[in-house]
C-alpha positions in Angstrom: 86.4 -105.9 -31.4 87.9 -104.6 -34.5 91.2 -106.1 -33.6 89.9 -109.7 -34.0 90.3 -110.5 -37.5 92.5 -112.7 -39.6 95.4 -111.0 -41.7 95.4 -112.4 -45.2 98.8 -113.6 -46.5 100.1 -113.3 -42.9 103.7 -114.5 -42.9 103.9 -114.9 -46.8 106.2 -113.4 -49.1 106.0 -113.7 -52.9 102.3 -113.3 -52.9 102.4 -112.7 -56.8 103.4 -116.4 -56.9 100.3 -117.4 -55.5 98.2 -115.2 -57.8 100.1 -116.7 -60.9 99.3 -120.5 -59.8 95.7 -119.3 -58.8 95.4 -118.0 -62.5 96.7 -121.2 -63.9 94.6 -123.3 -61.9 91.4 -121.5 -62.9 92.5 -121.6 -66.4 93.0 -125.2 -66.3 89.5 -125.5 -64.5 87.9 -123.4 -67.1 89.3 -125.6 -70.1 88.2 -128.6 -68.3 84.6 -127.6 -67.9 84.6 -126.3 -71.4 85.9 -129.6 -72.7 83.0 -131.4 -70.7 80.5 -128.9 -72.1 81.8 -129.7 -75.8 81.1 -133.0 -75.4 77.8 -132.4 -74.0 77.1 -130.2 -77.1 77.6 -133.1 -79.4 74.5 -134.7 -78.4 71.3 -134.0 -79.6 68.8 -132.2 -77.5 66.1 -134.6 -75.9 64.2 -131.8 -73.7 63.5 -128.3 -74.0 65.3 -126.7 -71.0 63.6 -124.1 -69.3 62.6 -122.6 -65.9 61.0 -125.3 -63.8 59.8 -124.9 -60.3 59.6 -128.8 -59.9 63.3 -128.6 -60.8 64.2 -126.2 -58.3 62.3 -128.1 -55.6 64.4 -131.2 -56.6 67.6 -129.7 -56.6 66.7 -128.5 -53.0 65.5 -131.9 -51.7 68.0 -134.1 -53.8 70.7 -132.0 -54.5 71.5 -130.1 -51.1 69.5 -132.4 -48.5 70.7 -135.6 -50.2 67.2 -137.3 -49.9 67.7 -139.6 -52.8 71.3 -140.6 -51.4 69.8 -141.3 -47.8 67.2 -143.2 -49.3 67.9 -146.9 -48.8 71.6 -146.2 -47.6 71.4 -143.9 -44.7 74.9 -144.3 -43.8 76.1 -143.3 -47.3 73.7 -140.4 -47.2 75.3 -139.1 -44.0 78.7 -139.3 -45.2 77.9 -137.7 -48.6 76.2 -134.9 -46.6 79.1 -134.4 -44.4 81.6 -134.3 -47.4 79.2 -131.9 -49.6 78.5 -129.6 -46.9 82.1 -129.5 -45.7 83.5 -128.9 -49.2 80.8 -126.4 -50.0 81.2 -124.5 -46.7 85.1 -124.5 -47.2 84.6 -123.2 -50.7 81.9 -120.6 -49.7 84.1 -119.6 -46.7 87.2 -119.2 -49.0 85.2 -116.7 -51.3 83.7 -115.1 -48.2 87.3 -114.3 -47.0 88.2 -113.1 -50.7 85.3 -110.7 -50.5 86.6 -109.3 -46.9 90.1 -109.0 -48.4 89.4 -107.4 -51.8 86.1 -105.8 -51.7 84.7 -104.9 -48.1 86.0 -105.7 -44.8 83.3 -107.5 -42.7 84.9 -110.4 -40.9 85.7 -108.5 -37.7 84.8 -109.4 -34.2 82.4 -111.8 -33.2 81.3 -112.0 -36.7 84.9 -113.2 -37.4 84.9 -115.6 -34.5 81.7 -117.4 -35.8 82.8 -117.6 -39.1 86.3 -119.2 -38.2 84.4 -121.9 -36.0 82.2 -122.5 -38.9 85.0 -123.0 -41.0 86.3 -125.6 -38.7 83.3 -127.5 -38.5 83.2 -127.6 -42.1 86.8 -129.2 -42.1 86.3 -131.5 -39.4 83.0 -132.8 -41.5 85.1 -133.1 -44.6 87.9 -135.3 -42.8 85.3 -137.4 -41.0 83.3 -138.0 -44.1 86.2 -138.8 -46.4 87.7 -141.1 -43.8 84.2 -142.9 -43.6 84.4 -143.3 -47.3 87.8 -144.9 -47.3 86.7 -147.0 -44.4 83.9 -148.2 -46.3 85.5 -148.7 -49.7 88.8 -150.4 -48.4 88.1 -151.8 -44.9 84.4 -152.9 -44.6 84.6 -153.3 -48.5 81.1 -152.7 -49.2 80.4 -155.0 -52.3 78.7 -152.2 -54.7 81.8 -149.8 -54.4 84.8 -150.1 -56.7 88.3 -149.8 -55.5 90.0 -148.0 -58.5 93.0 -145.5 -58.2 90.9 -142.5 -58.3 88.6 -143.9 -55.6 91.7 -143.6 -53.2 93.4 -140.4 -54.6 90.4 -138.1 -54.4 89.2 -138.9 -50.7 92.9 -138.9 -49.6 93.4 -135.6 -51.4 90.5 -133.9 -49.8 91.6 -135.4 -46.2 95.0 -133.7 -46.7 93.7 -130.5 -47.7 91.6 -130.3 -45.1 94.3 -131.5 -42.2 96.8 -129.0 -43.8 94.1 -126.2 -43.2 94.0 -127.0 -39.8 97.8 -127.2 -39.4 98.2 -123.9 -41.0 95.7 -122.2 -38.6 97.4 -123.7 -35.7 100.8 -122.7 -36.8 99.4 -119.2 -37.1 97.8 -119.1 -33.6 100.7 -120.6 -32.1 103.2 -117.8 -33.7 101.0 -115.0 -32.9 99.1 -116.1 -29.8 96.2 -113.8 -30.0 94.2 -113.2 -26.7 91.0 -114.4 -28.6 92.7 -117.4 -30.1 90.8 -119.9 -28.3 87.3 -118.3 -29.0 88.0 -118.7 -32.8 89.0 -122.3 -32.9 88.4 -125.7 -31.2 91.0 -127.6 -33.2 93.8 -124.8 -33.6 94.5 -124.7 -30.0 94.6 -128.4 -29.4 97.2 -128.6 -32.0 99.5 -125.7 -31.1 101.2 -128.0 -28.7 103.1 -129.8 -31.5 105.1 -126.5 -32.1 108.0 -126.1 -29.9 107.9 -122.3 -29.5 106.3 -119.4 -31.5 109.4 -119.0 -33.6 109.3 -122.5 -34.8 105.4 -122.3 -35.6 106.2 -119.1 -37.7 109.0 -120.9 -39.8 106.8 -124.2 -40.4 103.8 -122.3 -41.1 105.2 -121.1 -44.8 105.7 -124.5 -45.6 102.4 -125.7 -44.3 100.6 -122.6 -46.3 102.2 -123.2 -49.5 101.5 -127.1 -49.3 97.8 -126.2 -48.5 97.7 -123.8 -51.4 99.3 -126.1 -53.9 96.9 -128.8 -53.0 93.9 -126.7 -53.2 94.8 -125.2 -56.3 95.5 -128.6 -57.8 92.2 -129.8 -56.8 90.5 -127.0 -58.4 92.5 -127.7 -61.6 91.8 -131.5 -61.5 88.3 -131.3 -60.6 86.9 -131.2 -64.2 88.7 -134.1 -65.3 87.9 -136.3 -62.5 85.0 -138.0 -61.0 84.6 -135.0 -58.7 83.1 -133.2 -61.9 79.7 -134.7 -60.7 79.6 -131.9 -58.2 78.7 -129.8 -61.3 77.1 -132.2 -63.6 74.6 -134.0 -61.0 72.9 -130.8 -60.1 72.4 -129.9 -63.8 71.0 -133.4 -64.4 68.7 -133.5 -61.5 66.9 -130.3 -63.0 67.0 -131.2 -66.4 65.4 -134.7 -65.7 62.2 -132.6 -64.6 61.8 -130.8 -67.8 59.2 -132.1 -70.5 60.5 -135.0 -72.9 60.5 -134.6 -76.7 59.6 -137.2 -79.1 62.6 -137.5 -81.7 61.1 -138.9 -84.8 63.0 -141.0 -87.5 62.8 -137.9 -89.8 64.4 -135.7 -87.3 67.0 -138.5 -86.6 68.2 -138.2 -90.1 69.6 -134.7 -89.3 71.1 -135.5 -86.3 75.1 -135.6 -85.9 75.5 -136.9 -82.3 75.1 -140.7 -81.3 73.5 -139.6 -78.0 71.3 -137.4 -76.6 72.5 -134.3 -74.6 70.5 -135.8 -71.5 72.3 -139.1 -71.7 75.8 -137.3 -72.2 74.9 -135.3 -69.2 73.8 -138.2 -67.0 76.7 -140.1 -67.9 79.1 -137.2 -66.6 77.3 -137.1 -63.6 77.6 -140.5 -62.7 79.7 -141.4 -59.7 80.0 -145.0 -60.1 78.4 -145.7 -56.8 77.0 -149.0 -57.6 73.5 -148.8 -56.4 72.2 -149.5 -60.0 74.0 -152.8 -60.2 72.6 -153.8 -56.7 69.3 -153.7 -57.8 69.6 -154.7 -61.8 68.1 -158.3 -62.3 70.4 -158.9 -65.2 73.4 -158.4 -62.4 71.6 -160.5 -59.8 71.1 -163.2 -62.3 75.1 -163.4 -63.3 74.5 -162.1 -66.5 77.3 -159.9 -68.5 75.2 -156.6 -68.2 76.0 -153.9 -65.9 74.1 -150.5 -65.9 77.0 -148.7 -64.1 79.6 -150.1 -66.6 77.1 -149.4 -69.5 76.9 -145.7 -68.6 80.5 -145.3 -68.2 81.1 -147.0 -71.6 78.4 -144.4 -73.3 80.8 -141.8 -71.9 83.8 -143.0 -73.0 82.1 -143.3 -76.5 80.9 -139.7 -76.3 84.1 -138.3 -74.8 86.4 -139.7 -77.2 84.7 -138.0 -80.1 83.9 -134.7 -78.6 86.1 -133.3 -76.0 88.3 -130.3 -76.8 91.4 -132.1 -75.3 91.6 -134.5 -78.2 92.4 -131.0 -80.3 95.6 -130.6 -78.1 98.2 -132.8 -79.7 100.3 -133.3 -76.6 97.3 -134.0 -74.4 95.4 -136.3 -76.7 97.6 -139.4 -75.8 97.2 -138.9 -72.2 93.3 -138.2 -72.7 93.0 -141.4 -74.6 95.0 -143.6 -72.2 92.9 -142.3 -69.4 89.8 -143.3 -71.2 91.0 -146.7 -72.3 90.6 -147.7 -68.7 86.7 -147.8 -69.6 86.0 -149.8 -72.5 83.8 -148.5 -75.2 80.1 -149.7 -75.5 79.7 -153.5 -76.4 76.3 -153.0 -78.4 75.4 -156.8 -77.9 75.3 -155.9 -74.3 72.3 -153.6 -74.7 69.8 -156.4 -75.3 70.1 -157.9 -71.7 68.5 -154.7 -70.1 65.0 -155.5 -69.3 64.3 -151.9 -69.2 62.7 -152.3 -65.8 63.6 -148.9 -64.3 65.0 -150.2 -61.0 68.3 -148.3 -61.7 66.6 -145.0 -62.3 64.6 -145.8 -59.1 67.6 -145.5 -56.9 70.0 -143.6 -58.8 70.7 -140.4 -56.5 71.2 -138.0 -59.5 68.4 -139.5 -61.9 70.6 -141.3 -64.4 68.7 -143.5 -66.9 70.7 -146.3 -68.3 67.7 -147.6 -69.8 67.5 -144.5 -72.1 71.0 -145.2 -73.3 70.4 -148.6 -73.7 67.6 -147.7 -76.0 69.7 -145.4 -78.0 72.1 -148.1 -78.6 69.7 -150.5 -80.0 68.3 -147.6 -82.2 71.8 -147.2 -83.5 72.4 -151.1 -84.0 69.3 -151.1 -86.2 69.9 -148.1 -88.0 73.2 -149.0 -88.9 72.3 -152.3 -90.1 74.4 -154.4 -87.5 73.1 -157.6 -86.5 70.7 -158.0 -83.7 69.7 -161.1 -82.0 67.8 -163.5 -84.6 64.7 -163.6 -82.3 64.7 -159.9 -82.0 64.8 -159.6 -85.8 62.1 -162.2 -86.4 59.9 -160.5 -83.8 60.3 -157.0 -85.7 59.5 -158.7 -89.0 56.4 -160.5 -87.6 55.3 -157.0 -86.4 55.8 -155.6 -89.6 53.8 -158.2 -91.3 51.3 -159.5 -88.9 51.1 -156.4 -86.4 52.1 -158.7 -83.7 55.3 -160.4 -82.8 54.2 -163.9 -82.5 54.0 -165.1 -86.4 50.1 -165.5 -86.2 47.8 -164.3 -88.7 45.8 -161.1 -88.0 42.5 -163.1 -88.5 43.5 -165.2 -85.4 43.5 -162.0 -83.2 39.9 -162.4 -81.8 40.2 -166.0 -81.4 41.0 -165.8 -77.6 37.0 -164.9 -77.2 35.8 -168.8 -77.7 32.0 -168.3 -77.3 32.2 -165.2 -75.3 29.9 -162.4 -77.2 31.5 -159.4 -76.9 30.8 -156.2 -79.1 33.2 -155.2 -82.0 33.6 -151.6 -81.8 34.7 -151.7 -85.6 30.9 -152.8 -86.5 29.2 -149.2 -85.6 28.9 -150.4 -82.0 29.3 -147.9 -79.1 30.4 -148.7 -75.6 31.8 -147.1 -72.7 35.1 -148.8 -72.8 37.4 -150.2 -75.7 39.1 -153.2 -74.2 42.4 -153.0 -76.1 43.7 -156.6 -75.4 47.1 -156.4 -76.9 49.5 -158.8 -79.0 50.5 -161.1 -76.3 47.1 -161.3 -74.4 45.5 -161.9 -77.9 47.7 -164.6 -79.1 49.9 -166.7 -76.4 47.6 -169.5 -74.9 48.4 -168.8 -71.6 47.9 -165.1 -71.6 44.4 -165.4 -73.5 43.2 -166.7 -69.8 43.9 -163.1 -68.7 41.6 -161.6 -71.6 38.8 -164.2 -71.1 38.7 -163.8 -67.4 38.5 -159.7 -67.4 35.9 -160.1 -70.2 33.8 -162.2 -67.9 34.2 -159.8 -65.0 33.1 -156.8 -67.1 30.3 -158.7 -68.4 29.3 -160.0 -64.8 29.4 -156.3 -63.5 27.6 -154.8 -66.4 30.3 -152.6 -67.8 29.6 -151.5 -71.3 32.8 -152.3 -73.2 33.7 -153.9 -76.3 36.9 -154.6 -78.5 38.4 -154.0 -81.8 38.3 -157.5 -82.9 40.4 -158.5 -85.8 41.4 -155.3 -86.6 43.1 -154.3 -83.4 46.7 -153.1 -84.0 50.0 -153.4 -82.0 50.2 -150.3 -80.1 54.0 -150.2 -80.8 55.6 -150.9 -77.5 57.7 -153.7 -78.6 59.1 -152.0 -81.6 60.0 -148.7 -79.6 61.6 -150.8 -76.9 63.8 -152.6 -79.1 64.8 -149.6 -80.9 62.8 -149.9 -84.3 61.5 -146.3 -84.4 60.2 -146.3 -87.8 58.0 -149.4 -87.2 56.9 -147.7 -83.7 55.6 -144.7 -85.8 54.0 -146.9 -88.2 52.1 -148.9 -85.5 51.3 -145.7 -83.6 49.9 -144.0 -86.7 47.8 -147.1 -87.6 46.4 -147.5 -84.2 45.4 -143.7 -83.8 43.9 -143.9 -87.1 41.6 -147.0 -85.8 40.8 -145.1 -82.8 39.8 -142.0 -84.7 37.7 -144.0 -87.2 35.7 -145.6 -84.5 35.7 -142.8 -82.1 37.7 -144.5 -79.3 37.9 -142.2 -76.3 38.3 -144.5 -73.3 40.8 -147.2 -73.6 41.4 -150.0 -71.1 44.6 -152.2 -71.4 45.6 -155.8 -70.3 49.2 -155.3 -70.7 51.2 -152.6 -68.4 53.3 -152.2 -71.6 50.4 -151.0 -73.7 49.2 -148.7 -71.0 52.6 -147.2 -70.7 52.9 -146.6 -74.2 49.3 -145.1 -74.6 49.7 -142.9 -71.4 53.3 -141.7 -71.7 54.8 -142.3 -75.1 51.7 -141.4 -77.2 51.2 -138.0 -76.3 54.8 -137.2 -77.3 54.6 -139.1 -80.4 51.3 -137.0 -81.4 53.1 -133.9 -81.0 54.9 -134.8 -84.1 51.8 -135.5 -86.1 49.5 -133.2 -88.1 46.7 -131.8 -86.0 44.1 -133.8 -87.8 46.1 -137.1 -87.0 45.8 -136.5 -83.2 43.3 -138.4 -81.1 42.5 -137.5 -77.4 41.9 -140.4 -75.5 42.4 -141.6 -72.0 43.7 -144.9 -70.9 43.6 -147.1 -67.8 45.1 -150.5 -66.7 42.5 -153.1 -65.9 43.9 -153.3 -62.5 42.3 -149.7 -61.9 39.3 -150.7 -63.2 38.8 -153.9 -60.9 39.9 -151.5 -57.9 37.3 -148.8 -58.9 34.6 -151.7 -59.0 35.7 -153.0 -55.9 35.4 -149.5 -54.0 31.8 -149.1 -55.6 30.6 -152.5 -54.3 30.1 -153.9 -57.8 32.3 -156.9 -57.0 30.4 -159.2 -55.1 32.8 -162.2 -53.9 30.5 -165.3 -53.4 33.6 -167.5 -52.6 36.1 -167.5 -49.5 39.2 -168.7 -50.9 41.5 -169.5 -48.0 44.8 -168.7 -49.9 48.0 -167.2 -48.8 49.1 -165.1 -51.8 52.0 -162.8 -52.8 51.9 -160.1 -55.4 54.7 -159.5 -58.1 54.6 -155.9 -59.3 55.2 -155.7 -62.9 58.0 -152.9 -63.7 55.6 -151.1 -66.3 52.8 -151.1 -64.0 54.7 -150.1 -61.0 58.1 -148.3 -61.5 57.1 -146.7 -64.7 53.7 -145.7 -64.0 53.5 -145.6 -59.9 50.4 -148.2 -59.7 51.2 -150.2 -56.4 48.0 -150.0 -54.5 45.1 -150.9 -56.8 46.1 -154.5 -57.2 46.7 -155.0 -53.7 43.5 -153.3 -52.7 41.6 -155.9 -54.9 43.3 -158.9 -53.7 43.0 -157.4 -50.0 39.0 -157.4 -50.7 38.5 -160.9 -51.3 37.3 -162.8 -48.5 40.0 -165.4 -47.1 42.8 -164.2 -49.0 46.1 -163.2 -47.0 48.8 -161.2 -48.9 52.4 -161.6 -47.9 54.8 -159.4 -49.3 58.1 -160.8 -50.8 61.7 -159.6 -50.2 61.2 -157.1 -53.1 58.1 -155.5 -53.7 56.7 -152.2 -54.6 59.4 -149.8 -55.7 62.0 -152.2 -54.9 60.2 -154.9 -57.0 62.5 -157.4 -58.7 61.7 -157.7 -62.7 60.3 -161.0 -63.9 62.9 -161.0 -66.8 60.6 -160.3 -69.6 60.9 -156.5 -70.2 62.9 -154.9 -72.6 62.2 -157.2 -75.5 63.6 -160.1 -73.6 60.3 -162.0 -74.2 62.0 -162.5 -77.8 65.6 -163.5 -77.1 67.4 -166.4 -76.1 70.1 -165.1 -73.6 72.4 -167.7 -71.7 73.1 -167.1 -68.0 73.8 -169.3 -65.0 70.4 -168.3 -63.5 67.2 -167.0 -65.0 65.7 -163.7 -63.6 62.4 -165.5 -63.5 63.7 -168.1 -61.5 65.2 -165.8 -58.9 61.8 -164.1 -58.8 59.6 -167.4 -58.4 62.1 -168.5 -55.4 61.4 -165.1 -53.7 57.7 -165.9 -54.3 57.8 -169.5 -52.9 60.0 -168.4 -50.0 57.2 -166.4 -48.5 55.2 -169.5 -48.0 52.3 -168.5 -50.4 50.3 -170.9 -52.3 49.9 -168.6 -55.1 51.6 -165.7 -56.6 49.6 -163.0 -58.5 50.6 -160.7 -61.2 48.8 -158.1 -63.5 51.0 -158.5 -66.7 51.0 -160.8 -69.5 54.6 -161.0 -69.8 55.2 -161.5 -65.9 52.6 -164.4 -66.3 54.2 -166.2 -68.7 57.7 -165.7 -67.5 56.8 -166.7 -63.9 54.8 -169.7 -65.0 57.7 -170.9 -67.1 60.2 -170.3 -64.3 57.9 -172.3 -61.8 58.6 -175.0 -64.0 62.3 -174.8 -64.7 62.8 -174.3 -60.9 61.1 -177.2 -59.9 58.5 -175.6 -57.8 55.3 -176.8 -59.6 54.1 -178.3 -56.5 54.8 -175.5 -54.4 53.3 -172.4 -55.9 50.8 -171.5 -58.6 50.8 -168.3 -61.0 47.7 -166.5 -61.7 46.9 -163.2 -63.2 44.9 -161.0 -60.9 41.6 -161.4 -63.2 41.7 -165.1 -62.6 41.9 -164.6 -58.8 39.0 -162.2 -58.9 37.0 -164.7 -61.1 37.6 -167.4 -58.7 36.4 -165.4 -56.0 33.0 -164.3 -58.0 32.6 -168.0 -58.2 32.7 -167.9 -62.1 34.4 -171.2 -62.9 35.7 -171.1 -66.6 33.7 -173.2 -68.8 35.4 -175.2 -71.6 32.7 -174.0 -74.2 34.3 -170.6 -73.6 37.8 -171.7 -74.3 39.0 -170.6 -77.9 39.1 -173.5 -80.2 
């Protein structure tokens, strides 16, 4: 059995030339990786990177097993796994062969036969996978896939490497004709017939071997400069995104050099432009000029132009700039189109977060004094002046109550819950119905609660979302001081945006504050309170509504915080109500178009995002679309009118539906005057 093996460099002379070329390829590869790392280092740190069991687990599930790629597109997932495992198998096989040749001889006998066949399996998988990529991209023409030069060159290159590898092996087997040849190969023997004689096979083998070697070494050298670099950057990004986030204060930012964080540069390097983000982006669906894929690519261009090592090599700089010019730099104005709905991150196989890049660009716009949309500027000015974006006096903050009697927690009153009403729910006439309905439900069920009355502040969500970090910190400090002064420990909010800010942003923000300024409090969205009351039997529905409804998942309640079930549990507990889901629901829900500060903008487009959504709701045949967010309520209510669906479907907040089922009709005296 020891006679069964493969002789390294069989039939090859001038082996030294191969070593020279391999050394050059590895040198170029190393320089390319260093070039990418140099760009990454220009960013500022946004996370503390350490060991993470969750990161390792995610690397295995989403990296090695491709769970995120398979999700939503099984065909693409299988193709990717064939390419990934085919390429990885051939790479590991090459390393194993080198170990066998230079370190310890272990590929002998049956071990070699199994190894040889496994290498052929990997080669076949690589060929089939890359052929399928070309088929989907150029013949089937899947809409989300681009057709750039690199998208053709790289798959064709991989196929050629794999095919020449098979031809080299078949030529060697045809020339040497070992007795165990068929046992080591299922492809080689099938190809040996293309050679007229062992002598011809031996002559051709030399050219095939060198061709295969040059193609393989060339790919190694090219990899860091191509989209194939994602094979290194994507696993790194998958791991890094499990690390704890850090809050970067305005004071910290004054010391930063880079324009983007290392996180943002890393995921822009890892992006393969697969287009899944554009498929789910509400701005793209509405025909607006924003594309998360292009925005990430432009961010990568901006960072790369300023940080790469290749720019310091005079004769290469021109070539590098020319290559980057294929992707335009970031157009800051486009950042305002993003709804920050997180749909892009939900579907991205490598956890790229375009919304983080968008917010960073907005921060830079405001820091540099560049022009922001007029309504954005006005909203920020109102936040600074009135602690809300709606141009209303602070004295009107509690006018929504009407004749309702609700304890004011700023007057030495104690209650189990502090109902944080929020800016929009306090001031917008339509959204005020949410606050009144929820308050009446709490009063009806005997829940101990109060509000902060006229002294309630803005949580700072709007400022942070729009990129005004200094204002966010000011509003955050004011809110925490108010909570501390009045011993607020349990908060319930109307707005998912307030809920998200308190739950996810404040803990990070408080790390930058002195110990004495920090407040330990818990927060819940009202949908969870209603669900809890329903499970406890405290919501006794006296009315059978006989309604068919559909539920719109608010982005900041659903994708940002994973709350999908509680609102549906409440809806399904109401007698006579039938729930019908829209085409897009749950994690795949479509944004209403009001997030990301778009409530305070006038963006022109052929179709409004909110109109796309309300038509989806109407298509279910539902009588009512239910939501659990003041922004969504306002946007869908307006869209119902502009889309000509006023007679087809109504829009209600979840609290309003519950109030109907409880038989608590809204009396005029309880409306604000």
